[in-house]
Gaussian input, Z-matrix of N, CA and C with variables (Angstrom, degrees):
# hf/3-21g

backbone

0 1
 N
 C     1     B1
 C     2     B2     1     A1
 N     3     B3     2     A2     1     D1
 C     4     B4     3     A3     2     D2
 C     5     B5     4     A4     3     D3
 N     6     B6     5     A5     4     D4
 C     7     B7     6     A6     5     D5
 C     8     B8     7     A7     6     D6
 N     9     B9     8     A8     7     D7
 C    10    B10     9     A9     8     D8
 C    11    B11    10    A10     9     D9
 N    12    B12    11    A11    10    D10
 C    13    B13    12    A12    11    D11
 C    14    B14    13    A13    12    D12
 N    15    B15    14    A14    13    D13
 C    16    B16    15    A15    14    D14
 C    17    B17    16    A16    15    D15
 N    18    B18    17    A17    16    D16
 C    19    B19    18    A18    17    D17
 C    20    B20    19    A19    18    D18
 N    21    B21    20    A20    19    D19
 C    22    B22    21    A21    20    D20
 C    23    B23    22    A22    21    D21
 N    24    B24    23    A23    22    D22
 C    25    B25    24    A24    23    D23
 C    26    B26    25    A25    24    D24
 N    27    B27    26    A26    25    D25
 C    28    B28    27    A27    26    D26
 C    29    B29    28    A28    27    D27
 N    30    B30    29    A29    28    D28
 C    31    B31    30    A30    29    D29
 C    32    B32    31    A31    30    D30
 N    33    B33    32    A32    31    D31
 C    34    B34    33    A33    32    D32
 C    35    B35    34    A34    33    D33
 N    36    B36    35    A35    34    D34
 C    37    B37    36    A36    35    D35
 C    38    B38    37    A37    36    D36
 N    39    B39    38    A38    37    D37
 C    40    B40    39    A39    38    D38
 C    41    B41    40    A40    39    D39
 N    42    B42    41    A41    40    D40
 C    43    B43    42    A42    41    D41
 C    44    B44    43    A43    42    D42
 N    45    B45    44    A44    43    D43
 C    46    B46    45    A45    44    D44
 C    47    B47    46    A46    45    D45
 N    48    B48    47    A47    46    D46
 C    49    B49    48    A48    47    D47
 C    50    B50    49    A49    48    D48
 N    51    B51    50    A50    49    D49
 C    52    B52    51    A51    50    D50
 C    53    B53    52    A52    51    D51
 N    54    B54    53    A53    52    D52
 C    55    B55    54    A54    53    D53
 C    56    B56    55    A55    54    D54
 N    57    B57    56    A56    55    D55
 C    58    B58    57    A57    56    D56
 C    59    B59    58    A58    57    D57
 N    60    B60    59    A59    58    D58
 C    61    B61    60    A60    59    D59
 C    62    B62    61    A61    60    D60
 N    63    B63    62    A62    61    D61
 C    64    B64    63    A63    62    D62
 C    65    B65    64    A64    63    D63
 N    66    B66    65    A65    64    D64
 C    67    B67    66    A66    65    D65
 C    68    B68    67    A67    66    D66
 N    69    B69    68    A68    67    D67
 C    70    B70    69    A69    68    D68
 C    71    B71    70    A70    69    D69
 N    72    B72    71    A71    70    D70
 C    73    B73    72    A72    71    D71
 C    74    B74    73    A73    72    D72
 N    75    B75    74    A74    73    D73
 C    76    B76    75    A75    74    D74
 C    77    B77    76    A76    75    D75
 N    78    B78    77    A77    76    D76
 C    79    B79    78    A78    77    D77
 C    80    B80    79    A79    78    D78
 N    81    B81    80    A80    79    D79
 C    82    B82    81    A81    80    D80
 C    83    B83    82    A82    81    D81
 N    84    B84    83    A83    82    D82
 C    85    B85    84    A84    83    D83
 C    86    B86    85    A85    84    D84
 N    87    B87    86    A86    85    D85
 C    88    B88    87    A87    86    D86
 C    89    B89    88    A88    87    D87
 N    90    B90    89    A89    88    D88
 C    91    B91    90    A90    89    D89
 C    92    B92    91    A91    90    D90
 N    93    B93    92    A92    91    D91
 C    94    B94    93    A93    92    D92
 C    95    B95    94    A94    93    D93
 N    96    B96    95    A95    94    D94
 C    97    B97    96    A96    95    D95
 C    98    B98    97    A97    96    D96
 N    99    B99    98    A98    97    D97
 C   100   B100    99    A99    98    D98
 C   101   B101   100   A100    99    D99
 N   102   B102   101   A101   100   D100
 C   103   B103   102   A102   101   D101
 C   104   B104   103   A103   102   D102
 N   105   B105   104   A104   103   D103
 C   106   B106   105   A105   104   D104
 C   107   B107   106   A106   105   D105
 N   108   B108   107   A107   106   D106
 C   109   B109   108   A108   107   D107
 C   110   B110   109   A109   108   D108
 N   111   B111   110   A110   109   D109
 C   112   B112   111   A111   110   D110
 C   113   B113   112   A112   111   D111
 N   114   B114   113   A113   112   D112
 C   115   B115   114   A114   113   D113
 C   116   B116   115   A115   114   D114
 N   117   B117   116   A116   115   D115
 C   118   B118   117   A117   116   D116
 C   119   B119   118   A118   117   D117
 N   120   B120   119   A119   118   D118
 C   121   B121   120   A120   119   D119
 C   122   B122   121   A121   120   D120
 N   123   B123   122   A122   121   D121
 C   124   B124   123   A123   122   D122
 C   125   B125   124   A124   123   D123
 N   126   B126   125   A125   124   D124
 C   127   B127   126   A126   125   D125
 C   128   B128   127   A127   126   D126
 N   129   B129   128   A128   127   D127
 C   130   B130   129   A129   128   D128
 C   131   B131   130   A130   129   D129
 N   132   B132   131   A131   130   D130
 C   133   B133   132   A132   131   D131
 C   134   B134   133   A133   132   D132
 N   135   B135   134   A134   133   D133
 C   136   B136   135   A135   134   D134
 C   137   B137   136   A136   135   D135
 N   138   B138   137   A137   136   D136
 C   139   B139   138   A138   137   D137
 C   140   B140   139   A139   138   D138
 N   141   B141   140   A140   139   D139
 C   142   B142   141   A141   140   D140
 C   143   B143   142   A142   141   D141
 N   144   B144   143   A143   142   D142
 C   145   B145   144   A144   143   D143
 C   146   B146   145   A145   144   D144
 N   147   B147   146   A146   145   D145
 C   148   B148   147   A147   146   D146
 C   149   B149   148   A148   147   D147
 N   150   B150   149   A149   148   D148
 C   151   B151   150   A150   149   D149
 C   152   B152   151   A151   150   D150
 N   153   B153   152   A152   151   D151
 C   154   B154   153   A153   152   D152
 C   155   B155   154   A154   153   D153
 N   156   B156   155   A155   154   D154
 C   157   B157   156   A156   155   D155
 C   158   B158   157   A157   156   D156
 N   159   B159   158   A158   157   D157
 C   160   B160   159   A159   158   D158
 C   161   B161   160   A160   159   D159
 N   162   B162   161   A161   160   D160
 C   163   B163   162   A162   161   D161
 C   164   B164   163   A163   162   D162
 N   165   B165   164   A164   163   D163
 C   166   B166   165   A165   164   D164
 C   167   B167   166   A166   165   D165
 N   168   B168   167   A167   166   D166
 C   169   B169   168   A168   167   D167
 C   170   B170   169   A169   168   D168
 N   171   B171   170   A170   169   D169
 C   172   B172   171   A171   170   D170
 C   173   B173   172   A172   171   D171
 N   174   B174   173   A173   172   D172
 C   175   B175   174   A174   173   D173
 C   176   B176   175   A175   174   D174
 N   177   B177   176   A176   175   D175
 C   178   B178   177   A177   176   D176
 C   179   B179   178   A178   177   D177
 N   180   B180   179   A179   178   D178
 C   181   B181   180   A180   179   D179
 C   182   B182   181   A181   180   D180
 N   183   B183   182   A182   181   D181
 C   184   B184   183   A183   182   D182
 C   185   B185   184   A184   183   D183
 N   186   B186   185   A185   184   D184
 C   187   B187   186   A186   185   D185
 C   188   B188   187   A187   186   D186
 N   189   B189   188   A188   187   D187
 C   190   B190   189   A189   188   D188
 C   191   B191   190   A190   189   D189
 N   192   B192   191   A191   190   D190
 C   193   B193   192   A192   191   D191
 C   194   B194   193   A193   192   D192
 N   195   B195   194   A194   193   D193
 C   196   B196   195   A195   194   D194
 C   197   B197   196   A196   195   D195
 N   198   B198   197   A197   196   D196
 C   199   B199   198   A198   197   D197
 C   200   B200   199   A199   198   D198
 N   201   B201   200   A200   199   D199
 C   202   B202   201   A201   200   D200
 C   203   B203   202   A202   201   D201
 N   204   B204   203   A203   202   D202
 C   205   B205   204   A204   203   D203
 C   206   B206   205   A205   204   D204
 N   207   B207   206   A206   205   D205
 C   208   B208   207   A207   206   D206
 C   209   B209   208   A208   207   D207
 N   210   B210   209   A209   208   D208
 C   211   B211   210   A210   209   D209
 C   212   B212   211   A211   210   D210
 N   213   B213   212   A212   211   D211
 C   214   B214   213   A213   212   D212
 C   215   B215   214   A214   213   D213
 N   216   B216   215   A215   214   D214
 C   217   B217   216   A216   215   D215
 C   218   B218   217   A217   216   D216
 N   219   B219   218   A218   217   D217
 C   220   B220   219   A219   218   D218
 C   221   B221   220   A220   219   D219
 N   222   B222   221   A221   220   D220
 C   223   B223   222   A222   221   D221
 C   224   B224   223   A223   222   D222
 N   225   B225   224   A224   223   D223
 C   226   B226   225   A225   224   D224
 C   227   B227   226   A226   225   D225
 N   228   B228   227   A227   226   D226
 C   229   B229   228   A228   227   D227
 C   230   B230   229   A229   228   D228
 N   231   B231   230   A230   229   D229
 C   232   B232   231   A231   230   D230
 C   233   B233   232   A232   231   D231
 N   234   B234   233   A233   232   D232
 C   235   B235   234   A234   233   D233
 C   236   B236   235   A235   234   D234
 N   237   B237   236   A236   235   D235
 C   238   B238   237   A237   236   D236
 C   239   B239   238   A238   237   D237
 N   240   B240   239   A239   238   D238
 C   241   B241   240   A240   239   D239
 C   242   B242   241   A241   240   D240
 N   243   B243   242   A242   241   D241
 C   244   B244   243   A243   242   D242
 C   245   B245   244   A244   243   D243
 N   246   B246   245   A245   244   D244
 C   247   B247   246   A246   245   D245
 C   248   B248   247   A247   246   D246
 N   249   B249   248   A248   247   D247
 C   250   B250   249   A249   248   D248
 C   251   B251   250   A250   249   D249
 N   252   B252   251   A251   250   D250
 C   253   B253   252   A252   251   D251
 C   254   B254   253   A253   252   D252
 N   255   B255   254   A254   253   D253
 C   256   B256   255   A255   254   D254
 C   257   B257   256   A256   255   D255
 N   258   B258   257   A257   256   D256
 C   259   B259   258   A258   257   D257
 C   260   B260   259   A259   258   D258
 N   261   B261   260   A260   259   D259
 C   262   B262   261   A261   260   D260
 C   263   B263   262   A262   261   D261
 N   264   B264   263   A263   262   D262
 C   265   B265   264   A264   263   D263
 C   266   B266   265   A265   264   D264
 N   267   B267   266   A266   265   D265
 C   268   B268   267   A267   266   D266
 C   269   B269   268   A268   267   D267
 N   270   B270   269   A269   268   D268
 C   271   B271   270   A270   269   D269
 C   272   B272   271   A271   270   D270
 N   273   B273   272   A272   271   D271
 C   274   B274   273   A273   272   D272
 C   275   B275   274   A274   273   D273
 N   276   B276   275   A275   274   D274
 C   277   B277   276   A276   275   D275
 C   278   B278   277   A277   276   D276
 N   279   B279   278   A278   277   D277
 C   280   B280   279   A279   278   D278
 C   281   B281   280   A280   279   D279
 N   282   B282   281   A281   280   D280
 C   283   B283   282   A282   281   D281
 C   284   B284   283   A283   282   D282
 N   285   B285   284   A284   283   D283
 C   286   B286   285   A285   284   D284
 C   287   B287   286   A286   285   D285
 N   288   B288   287   A287   286   D286
 C   289   B289   288   A288   287   D287
 C   290   B290   289   A289   288   D288
 N   291   B291   290   A290   289   D289
 C   292   B292   291   A291   290   D290
 C   293   B293   292   A292   291   D291
 N   294   B294   293   A293   292   D292
 C   295   B295   294   A294   293   D293
 C   296   B296   295   A295   294   D294
 N   297   B297   296   A296   295   D295
 C   298   B298   297   A297   296   D296
 C   299   B299   298   A298   297   D297
 N   300   B300   299   A299   298   D298
 C   301   B301   300   A300   299   D299
 C   302   B302   301   A301   300   D300
 N   303   B303   302   A302   301   D301
 C   304   B304   303   A303   302   D302
 C   305   B305   304   A304   303   D303
 N   306   B306   305   A305   304   D304
 C   307   B307   306   A306   305   D305
 C   308   B308   307   A307   306   D306
 N   309   B309   308   A308   307   D307
 C   310   B310   309   A309   308   D308
 C   311   B311   310   A310   309   D309
 N   312   B312   311   A311   310   D310
 C   313   B313   312   A312   311   D311
 C   314   B314   313   A313   312   D312
 N   315   B315   314   A314   313   D313
 C   316   B316   315   A315   314   D314
 C   317   B317   316   A316   315   D315
 N   318   B318   317   A317   316   D316
 C   319   B319   318   A318   317   D317
 C   320   B320   319   A319   318   D318
 N   321   B321   320   A320   319   D319
 C   322   B322   321   A321   320   D320
 C   323   B323   322   A322   321   D321

   B1=1.4566
   B2=1.5224
   B3=1.3126
   B4=1.4625
   B5=1.5097
   B6=1.3174
   B7=1.4637
   B8=1.5150
   B9=1.3173
   B10=1.4567
   B11=1.5218
   B12=1.3241
   B13=1.4571
   B14=1.5195
   B15=1.3328
   B16=1.4587
   B17=1.5232
   B18=1.3333
   B19=1.4594
   B20=1.5204
   B21=1.3103
   B22=1.4641
   B23=1.5221
   B24=1.3089
   B25=1.4676
   B26=1.5218
   B27=1.3165
   B28=1.4653
   B29=1.5264
   B30=1.3059
   B31=1.4580
   B32=1.5205
   B33=1.3253
   B34=1.4601
   B35=1.5199
   B36=1.3036
   B37=1.4669
   B38=1.5228
   B39=1.3144
   B40=1.4645
   B41=1.5162
   B42=1.3104
   B43=1.4715
   B44=1.5237
   B45=1.3412
   B46=1.4718
   B47=1.5353
   B48=1.3365
   B49=1.4670
   B50=1.5193
   B51=1.3136
   B52=1.4685
   B53=1.5189
   B54=1.3256
   B55=1.4542
   B56=1.5203
   B57=1.3274
   B58=1.4656
   B59=1.5350
   B60=1.3325
   B61=1.4635
   B62=1.5262
   B63=1.3206
   B64=1.4626
   B65=1.5273
   B66=1.3286
   B67=1.4648
   B68=1.5182
   B69=1.3289
   B70=1.4636
   B71=1.5318
   B72=1.3439
   B73=1.4565
   B74=1.5112
   B75=1.3232
   B76=1.4609
   B77=1.5284
   B78=1.3298
   B79=1.4673
   B80=1.5215
   B81=1.3312
   B82=1.4600
   B83=1.5224
   B84=1.3185
   B85=1.4649
   B86=1.5167
   B87=1.3163
   B88=1.4559
   B89=1.5179
   B90=1.3218
   B91=1.4604
   B92=1.5225
   B93=1.3229
   B94=1.4693
   B95=1.5202
   B96=1.3178
   B97=1.4561
   B98=1.5233
   B99=1.3287
   B100=1.4677
   B101=1.5328
   B102=1.3187
   B103=1.4536
   B104=1.5148
   B105=1.3308
   B106=1.4712
   B107=1.5250
   B108=1.2940
   B109=1.4647
   B110=1.5321
   B111=1.3196
   B112=1.4664
   B113=1.5245
   B114=1.3099
   B115=1.4729
   B116=1.5226
   B117=1.3330
   B118=1.4702
   B119=1.5199
   B120=1.3299
   B121=1.4584
   B122=1.5376
   B123=1.3285
   B124=1.4707
   B125=1.5243
   B126=1.3155
   B127=1.4608
   B128=1.5127
   B129=1.3198
   B130=1.4662
   B131=1.5238
   B132=1.3172
   B133=1.4600
   B134=1.5257
   B135=1.3405
   B136=1.4669
   B137=1.5287
   B138=1.3148
   B139=1.4653
   B140=1.5267
   B141=1.3200
   B142=1.4600
   B143=1.5194
   B144=1.3221
   B145=1.4551
   B146=1.5171
   B147=1.3206
   B148=1.4588
   B149=1.5210
   B150=1.3219
   B151=1.4666
   B152=1.5225
   B153=1.3308
   B154=1.4623
   B155=1.5206
   B156=1.3377
   B157=1.4661
   B158=1.5252
   B159=1.3232
   B160=1.4614
   B161=1.5222
   B162=1.3124
   B163=1.4686
   B164=1.5253
   B165=1.3388
   B166=1.4623
   B167=1.5207
   B168=1.3510
   B169=1.4645
   B170=1.5247
   B171=1.3146
   B172=1.4695
   B173=1.5295
   B174=1.3126
   B175=1.4678
   B176=1.5281
   B177=1.3284
   B178=1.4659
   B179=1.5247
   B180=1.3151
   B181=1.4685
   B182=1.5256
   B183=1.3420
   B184=1.4673
   B185=1.5320
   B186=1.3088
   B187=1.4669
   B188=1.5247
   B189=1.3209
   B190=1.4551
   B191=1.5227
   B192=1.3256
   B193=1.4671
   B194=1.5237
   B195=1.3119
   B196=1.4589
   B197=1.5194
   B198=1.3160
   B199=1.4631
   B200=1.5228
   B201=1.3327
   B202=1.4569
   B203=1.5257
   B204=1.3323
   B205=1.4604
   B206=1.5218
   B207=1.3383
   B208=1.4590
   B209=1.5247
   B210=1.3139
   B211=1.4655
   B212=1.5252
   B213=1.3140
   B214=1.4517
   B215=1.5058
   B216=1.3010
   B217=1.4591
   B218=1.5252
   B219=1.3318
   B220=1.4648
   B221=1.5268
   B222=1.3172
   B223=1.4612
   B224=1.5289
   B225=1.3558
   B226=1.4725
   B227=1.5322
   B228=1.3109
   B229=1.4622
   B230=1.5239
   B231=1.3238
   B232=1.4687
   B233=1.5226
   B234=1.3132
   B235=1.4625
   B236=1.5306
   B237=1.3164
   B238=1.4662
   B239=1.5287
   B240=1.3109
   B241=1.4614
   B242=1.5290
   B243=1.3157
   B244=1.4704
   B245=1.5263
   B246=1.3261
   B247=1.4659
   B248=1.5290
   B249=1.3161
   B250=1.4616
   B251=1.5294
   B252=1.3261
   B253=1.4662
   B254=1.5244
   B255=1.3339
   B256=1.4617
   B257=1.5234
   B258=1.3181
   B259=1.4652
   B260=1.5245
   B261=1.3148
   B262=1.4613
   B263=1.5302
   B264=1.3091
   B265=1.4575
   B266=1.5284
   B267=1.3242
   B268=1.4674
   B269=1.5243
   B270=1.3243
   B271=1.4697
   B272=1.5229
   B273=1.3262
   B274=1.4665
   B275=1.5281
   B276=1.3092
   B277=1.4709
   B278=1.5284
   B279=1.3317
   B280=1.4651
   B281=1.5228
   B282=1.3198
   B283=1.4625
   B284=1.5168
   B285=1.3154
   B286=1.4652
   B287=1.5262
   B288=1.3038
   B289=1.4649
   B290=1.5205
   B291=1.3209
   B292=1.4695
   B293=1.5260
   B294=1.3375
   B295=1.4659
   B296=1.5273
   B297=1.3112
   B298=1.4744
   B299=1.5260
   B300=1.3230
   B301=1.4683
   B302=1.5293
   B303=1.3290
   B304=1.4710
   B305=1.5217
   B306=1.3108
   B307=1.4555
   B308=1.5251
   B309=1.3279
   B310=1.4588
   B311=1.5363
   B312=1.3194
   B313=1.4628
   B314=1.5259
   B315=1.3276
   B316=1.4651
   B317=1.5182
   B318=1.3277
   B319=1.4533
   B320=1.5228
   B321=1.3291
   B322=1.4650
   B323=1.5107
   A1=108.66
   A2=115.50
   A3=120.93
   A4=109.77
   A5=116.17
   A6=121.84
   A7=108.44
   A8=115.09
   A9=121.40
   A10=107.74
   A11=116.49
   A12=122.48
   A13=107.01
   A14=117.10
   A15=121.93
   A16=110.68
   A17=116.46
   A18=121.09
   A19=106.77
   A20=118.10
   A21=119.51
   A22=110.66
   A23=115.32
   A24=121.85
   A25=115.01
   A26=118.68
   A27=119.63
   A28=111.82
   A29=116.81
   A30=121.28
   A31=112.92
   A32=115.40
   A33=120.40
   A34=113.32
   A35=119.18
   A36=121.67
   A37=109.98
   A38=117.09
   A39=121.68
   A40=114.14
   A41=117.96
   A42=120.25
   A43=111.99
   A44=120.07
   A45=118.16
   A46=112.65
   A47=116.74
   A48=119.37
   A49=110.23
   A50=117.05
   A51=120.54
   A52=110.49
   A53=117.52
   A54=120.42
   A55=111.91
   A56=117.01
   A57=121.46
   A58=111.22
   A59=116.75
   A60=120.13
   A61=110.99
   A62=116.57
   A63=120.56
   A64=110.92
   A65=116.84
   A66=120.71
   A67=112.03
   A68=117.13
   A69=118.62
   A70=112.57
   A71=115.99
   A72=120.17
   A73=116.60
   A74=117.18
   A75=119.75
   A76=110.83
   A77=115.81
   A78=121.84
   A79=106.18
   A80=116.23
   A81=120.31
   A82=110.27
   A83=114.94
   A84=123.71
   A85=105.61
   A86=117.22
   A87=120.42
   A88=112.12
   A89=116.01
   A90=121.56
   A91=108.24
   A92=115.62
   A93=121.29
   A94=109.43
   A95=115.31
   A96=119.42
   A97=107.55
   A98=117.69
   A99=118.85
   A100=110.27
   A101=116.00
   A102=121.70
   A103=114.39
   A104=117.92
   A105=121.16
   A106=113.23
   A107=116.76
   A108=120.52
   A109=111.81
   A110=117.39
   A111=122.30
   A112=113.02
   A113=118.39
   A114=121.99
   A115=113.05
   A116=116.60
   A117=120.12
   A118=111.32
   A119=117.09
   A120=119.42
   A121=109.81
   A122=115.88
   A123=120.78
   A124=109.72
   A125=114.98
   A126=120.96
   A127=113.81
   A128=117.51
   A129=120.96
   A130=108.73
   A131=115.97
   A132=121.34
   A133=108.97
   A134=117.87
   A135=119.50
   A136=112.36
   A137=114.59
   A138=121.87
   A139=106.69
   A140=116.90
   A141=121.26
   A142=109.96
   A143=115.62
   A144=120.22
   A145=110.51
   A146=114.86
   A147=123.28
   A148=108.25
   A149=117.65
   A150=122.33
   A151=113.27
   A152=117.63
   A153=121.29
   A154=112.53
   A155=117.34
   A156=122.00
   A157=110.29
   A158=116.68
   A159=122.62
   A160=113.03
   A161=116.81
   A162=120.52
   A163=112.28
   A164=117.52
   A165=120.07
   A166=113.69
   A167=117.57
   A168=118.10
   A169=116.24
   A170=119.56
   A171=120.90
   A172=112.04
   A173=117.43
   A174=120.77
   A175=112.48
   A176=118.10
   A177=121.53
   A178=112.71
   A179=117.58
   A180=120.76
   A181=108.79
   A182=117.12
   A183=118.74
   A184=111.53
   A185=115.99
   A186=121.03
   A187=108.51
   A188=117.23
   A189=121.98
   A190=114.65
   A191=116.94
   A192=120.78
   A193=111.33
   A194=114.57
   A195=121.95
   A196=106.57
   A197=116.63
   A198=121.88
   A199=107.79
   A200=115.96
   A201=121.69
   A202=106.94
   A203=115.75
   A204=121.55
   A205=110.23
   A206=116.50
   A207=121.39
   A208=113.56
   A209=118.50
   A210=120.89
   A211=108.38
   A212=116.13
   A213=118.73
   A214=112.56
   A215=115.02
   A216=123.02
   A217=108.38
   A218=117.37
   A219=118.56
   A220=111.45
   A221=115.96
   A222=123.07
   A223=111.76
   A224=116.96
   A225=119.00
   A226=111.59
   A227=114.35
   A228=121.75
   A229=107.19
   A230=118.13
   A231=120.39
   A232=114.99
   A233=118.30
   A234=119.10
   A235=112.33
   A236=116.77
   A237=121.35
   A238=111.98
   A239=118.09
   A240=121.88
   A241=112.51
   A242=117.14
   A243=119.94
   A244=110.84
   A245=117.14
   A246=120.33
   A247=110.64
   A248=116.67
   A249=121.47
   A250=110.52
   A251=116.49
   A252=119.62
   A253=111.78
   A254=117.31
   A255=121.12
   A256=111.96
   A257=117.68
   A258=121.15
   A259=112.05
   A260=117.85
   A261=121.33
   A262=112.09
   A263=116.17
   A264=119.59
   A265=111.66
   A266=117.13
   A267=119.61
   A268=111.36
   A269=117.85
   A270=119.31
   A271=112.15
   A272=119.16
   A273=119.12
   A274=110.26
   A275=116.96
   A276=118.80
   A277=110.50
   A278=116.87
   A279=120.69
   A280=111.04
   A281=117.42
   A282=120.94
   A283=111.22
   A284=117.55
   A285=121.11
   A286=110.65
   A287=116.71
   A288=120.94
   A289=110.93
   A290=116.62
   A291=121.06
   A292=111.13
   A293=117.09
   A294=120.99
   A295=111.09
   A296=116.50
   A297=120.31
   A298=110.38
   A299=116.32
   A300=120.40
   A301=112.63
   A302=116.78
   A303=121.41
   A304=113.37
   A305=116.93
   A306=119.85
   A307=113.11
   A308=116.59
   A309=120.98
   A310=109.42
   A311=115.89
   A312=120.93
   A313=111.91
   A314=116.70
   A315=121.28
   A316=110.03
   A317=115.26
   A318=120.96
   A319=107.67
   A320=114.32
   A321=120.88
   A322=108.27
   D1=128.47
   D2=177.18
   D3=-96.94
   D4=149.53
   D5=173.65
   D6=-101.34
   D7=130.12
   D8=179.21
   D9=-128.73
   D10=133.66
   D11=176.45
   D12=-113.05
   D13=124.50
   D14=-175.09
   D15=-115.90
   D16=126.32
   D17=168.70
   D18=-95.29
   D19=157.96
   D20=-176.24
   D21=65.95
   D22=32.53
   D23=-169.57
   D24=-70.37
   D25=-20.52
   D26=-179.05
   D27=-103.10
   D28=8.38
   D29=-179.50
   D30=-82.72
   D31=-176.29
   D32=-173.92
   D33=-72.47
   D34=-16.89
   D35=172.13
   D36=-100.28
   D37=-38.46
   D38=-175.52
   D39=-60.16
   D40=-46.93
   D41=-177.19
   D42=-63.11
   D43=-48.78
   D44=178.08
   D45=-64.70
   D46=-36.38
   D47=177.96
   D48=-61.86
   D49=-46.35
   D50=179.73
   D51=-60.09
   D52=-42.57
   D53=177.13
   D54=-57.86
   D55=-44.30
   D56=179.65
   D57=-66.21
   D58=-40.89
   D59=178.59
   D60=-63.70
   D61=-42.49
   D62=178.11
   D63=-64.96
   D64=-39.37
   D65=179.31
   D66=-61.24
   D67=-31.69
   D68=-179.94
   D69=-91.09
   D70=2.93
   D71=172.95
   D72=94.87
   D73=11.63
   D74=178.67
   D75=-77.26
   D76=151.64
   D77=171.85
   D78=-85.87
   D79=119.30
   D80=-175.24
   D81=-111.60
   D82=126.19
   D83=175.03
   D84=-112.95
   D85=132.31
   D86=-171.46
   D87=-128.98
   D88=127.95
   D89=173.68
   D90=-78.17
   D91=126.82
   D92=178.90
   D93=-133.09
   D94=155.62
   D95=170.61
   D96=-70.19
   D97=144.69
   D98=176.43
   D99=-53.37
   D100=131.12
   D101=-179.13
   D102=94.27
   D103=-9.05
   D104=-178.98
   D105=-101.91
   D106=8.21
   D107=-177.07
   D108=-55.73
   D109=-35.99
   D110=-177.32
   D111=-65.67
   D112=-13.57
   D113=-178.86
   D114=-85.25
   D115=-5.98
   D116=179.66
   D117=-80.28
   D118=150.19
   D119=171.16
   D120=-62.20
   D121=145.19
   D122=177.83
   D123=-58.54
   D124=134.91
   D125=179.20
   D126=107.17
   D127=-19.30
   D128=176.76
   D129=-83.05
   D130=145.03
   D131=178.23
   D132=-93.48
   D133=114.97
   D134=-178.76
   D135=-80.33
   D136=145.37
   D137=174.73
   D138=-134.23
   D139=107.26
   D140=-179.22
   D141=-72.99
   D142=132.32
   D143=179.27
   D144=-172.96
   D145=-174.65
   D146=-178.37
   D147=-114.49
   D148=115.63
   D149=-177.42
   D150=-60.74
   D151=-14.56
   D152=179.28
   D153=-95.11
   D154=1.45
   D155=-175.73
   D156=-135.83
   D157=99.61
   D158=-176.93
   D159=-54.30
   D160=-33.68
   D161=-177.51
   D162=-63.05
   D163=-21.48
   D164=-177.85
   D165=-85.11
   D166=-9.26
   D167=-178.69
   D168=-142.03
   D169=-5.72
   D170=-177.69
   D171=-56.89
   D172=-40.67
   D173=-178.09
   D174=-67.87
   D175=-16.18
   D176=-179.59
   D177=-85.59
   D178=-12.86
   D179=-179.57
   D180=-81.94
   D181=119.86
   D182=179.21
   D183=-66.30
   D184=141.42
   D185=177.19
   D186=-58.08
   D187=132.92
   D188=179.10
   D189=82.82
   D190=2.39
   D191=-178.21
   D192=-72.69
   D193=161.39
   D194=166.61
   D195=-93.94
   D196=128.53
   D197=178.64
   D198=-102.97
   D199=125.43
   D200=177.13
   D201=-110.64
   D202=117.26
   D203=-176.54
   D204=-99.45
   D205=115.77
   D206=-177.59
   D207=-123.91
   D208=10.67
   D209=178.88
   D210=-74.37
   D211=133.93
   D212=177.75
   D213=-175.04
   D214=164.64
   D215=178.35
   D216=-75.96
   D217=124.69
   D218=179.10
   D219=-69.69
   D220=143.32
   D221=176.87
   D222=50.78
   D223=58.61
   D224=-178.24
   D225=-61.85
   D226=144.29
   D227=175.38
   D228=-160.16
   D229=168.58
   D230=-175.99
   D231=-55.31
   D232=-29.40
   D233=-179.40
   D234=-72.00
   D235=-12.39
   D236=-179.79
   D237=-104.73
   D238=21.52
   D239=-176.42
   D240=-55.50
   D241=-45.46
   D242=-178.97
   D243=-65.34
   D244=-41.13
   D245=178.22
   D246=-65.27
   D247=-39.50
   D248=177.94
   D249=-58.01
   D250=-46.79
   D251=178.81
   D252=-66.58
   D253=-40.53
   D254=-178.08
   D255=-68.69
   D256=-40.79
   D257=-174.62
   D258=-98.62
   D259=-60.78
   D260=-173.53
   D261=-63.60
   D262=-50.52
   D263=-178.29
   D264=-66.23
   D265=-46.77
   D266=-179.02
   D267=-65.48
   D268=-38.47
   D269=-178.56
   D270=-69.28
   D271=-37.50
   D272=178.00
   D273=-70.85
   D274=-33.91
   D275=174.77
   D276=-63.65
   D277=-44.94
   D278=179.33
   D279=-64.49
   D280=-42.63
   D281=-178.98
   D282=-66.05
   D283=-40.50
   D284=177.87
   D285=-62.76
   D286=-44.22
   D287=177.87
   D288=-62.46
   D289=-47.39
   D290=-179.07
   D291=-62.26
   D292=-43.62
   D293=179.85
   D294=-62.85
   D295=-42.85
   D296=178.01
   D297=-63.03
   D298=-48.65
   D299=-177.69
   D300=-64.06
   D301=-30.72
   D302=-179.22
   D303=-83.97
   D304=-12.71
   D305=-177.36
   D306=79.06
   D307=33.83
   D308=178.08
   D309=-65.53
   D310=149.79
   D311=-179.09
   D312=-83.25
   D313=-35.68
   D314=-175.50
   D315=-144.81
   D316=154.94
   D317=170.87
   D318=-134.64
   D319=132.13
   D320=-178.12
   D321=-121.69

């Protein structure tokens, strides 16, 4: 059984990915906004936190896990440059820090 930690877990890619991971028998841990736990597929372990703040979720990443980062601005385009920097850039920085601090094996 592999451990996988997914950010962006309730989004349009995250939910189907989690379903597929669970179907193949992986242990799935999912970062969710507080109150969104009910949007996860059954069988995933929710971890409420802020994708822009590594301190809120680093401890939830299992040591040796694969971290899949799916947080991002929907339909990116030049008019969303500021949002891209605020969300996409900050969230990948937070996820990279959290994965390193947790001892994750891989980040995708």
